[in-house]
C-alpha positions, 0 to 999 in steps of 0.5 A: 822251237820253231814251227819250221825246225819242228816241221824238218824233224817232223817230216824225218820222223815220218820217213823213220815211223813209216818209210812208205808214206812220204808226206812232204813231197816237195822237200825230198832231198833235205839238207843235213844238220852236221857237217858230212862227207860228200860219197863222190867227192870225199870232202867234208863239206858244211852244213849250208850245202850237203844234202841227203837224199830222203829215201836212201839218206846217202849224203852228197855235196850239192855241187857233185849232185848237182854234176850227176843229174846234169849229165842225163838231163833228158830223163826226168829221174837219175838214180842215186850216185852212190859209188862204191862196191857192187852194192846199187843204191835203189834211191831216185831223184824224183822230178821235184828234186831235182828242180830243187838242186838244179836251181828251178824252185829256188824258193824250196832251197832258200826254205830248207837252208831257214831250217838248217839255220834254226835246227843249228840252235842249240835248243833245236832238237836232234836226230836221237828225240825223233823217237820221242817226238814220234810218241809224243805225237801219236800220246794223249797226252803230252807228260812234263820233262821236267820237275815243275810247282803247279800254278793251282795247287801250288804243289812241287811234281816231279818228272812225268807227274804232271801234264802240257797242255798241248795247244799253250804249253802250260804244266798242271798236275793231273788231278787239277786239271781234272777237277778243272774239268769236271766243274767247267760249266762249258763242255768247252774247257779252257786252259785254267791258268791265272794268265787268262790263256784262251786255248782249249783242252783238247778233247784226246786230252780230256778222256785220259785225264778223266776216269771211265765215269767222269768221261761219260758224265763229260759226255752227257753234259756235252749232248746236253748242251748240244741239245739245248742250243739246237731249235729244232731238236726233238728228244727221243721218248724213250724213258731215260734214252739220251738220243735226239735230232735236229728236225729239218723239214717235214720228217716224220721220223725219227729213228734214235740211234741210242735206242734205235726205236721209231720216233713218230715226229707227227704223233709225238709218240713211239707207234711202232707198226701202226698208223698215225690214224690207228694210233689216234684211235687208240689213245682216244679209247685209252684216254677215255678208259683213264678218265672213267677210272679217275671219275669212279675213283672220286666218286668213291672217295665222296661216297666213302667220306659221306660227302655222298651216297648211291640210291638204294634202288639204282645204285645212282650216287647222289650228293645234297648240299643244302636243305633236308633230308628228303630226296629223290632219285632222278633216275628210279624216283625211289624216295630216299632219306638222307640221314639214314641213307636208305629209302623213305618208305617201306616196300609197298611205296609212300605211306608204308611204314613196314620198312624205310626211315620210320622216321616219326613213327612213334615221335621218335626220329629216325636219325638223331641229325635228321633235318626232316625227312618226313 
């Protein structure tokens, strides 16, 4: 079907579905596709000469219509010259129509003549197909009008069991098309024809072919691709949020349109209700607290594993890497026996063997692993 014939039929379809909207104003008078009788001279007129008013569809030969207009050429407009009975047609020929009929726009007449010639071809759409044409125009996908064999799975399909792609008119079954979309590496999905077709599958076709879950995954993939391709992208800091933006200029705040959280582009955190300085101070305090917890856990692990001990007097953590087992706490100066993990002397200090490790008393070591704590 040629573009000019399709234009002609779409103009008529527009008049049928929405008579108050006339998008092709420069072609308000159109030639009919079939022989008809002029409503003024009552003669059968060839299709090349009969004219149908676009608003009321009354038909006249070009000669009679031109004569009626020339009777009162100064008004700039003329009523439909429908002559029968007391009925008065409300159709109006506007200036663009009059210009075309009087020959002031020969290029318009030539265009409609070409439309007419092409509309007379055997494969041209007729008026009875207008409703179907409008339906297909509004539909998300176009079903196949006749049986075919899918070029991907090579299985036969009946009428309306497949899909015709809008851009290239290649036909495939729904399952193969959906699989091509799901497995495509790019979000712009090309026609899967073996002919290396460069046409793209439209988004409304993709939405109709995929399930809700698969279409949601397709949209997520589209967002990830767009974000990765954007140089100054900033991803929302809310966990599991897919929102992101492109940072331009000296913008300091990004309000995510997915979770509606306020992201600070300076601090790279979400600190709603805080200034950047207050947030920085809070972050430093939280970091010190976290560092202390880590240090305490590390020391506890050393003590529990025997690699360190706590001073029996001040509880400072002590460790030994080499040497004898006689140690002195750097904090409180308590003499310590590393082998027994306790004080070296009794409560009265050096020389008091009433307590402490009592190493070498009566020739007995304080511990079987003692390495000269005395």
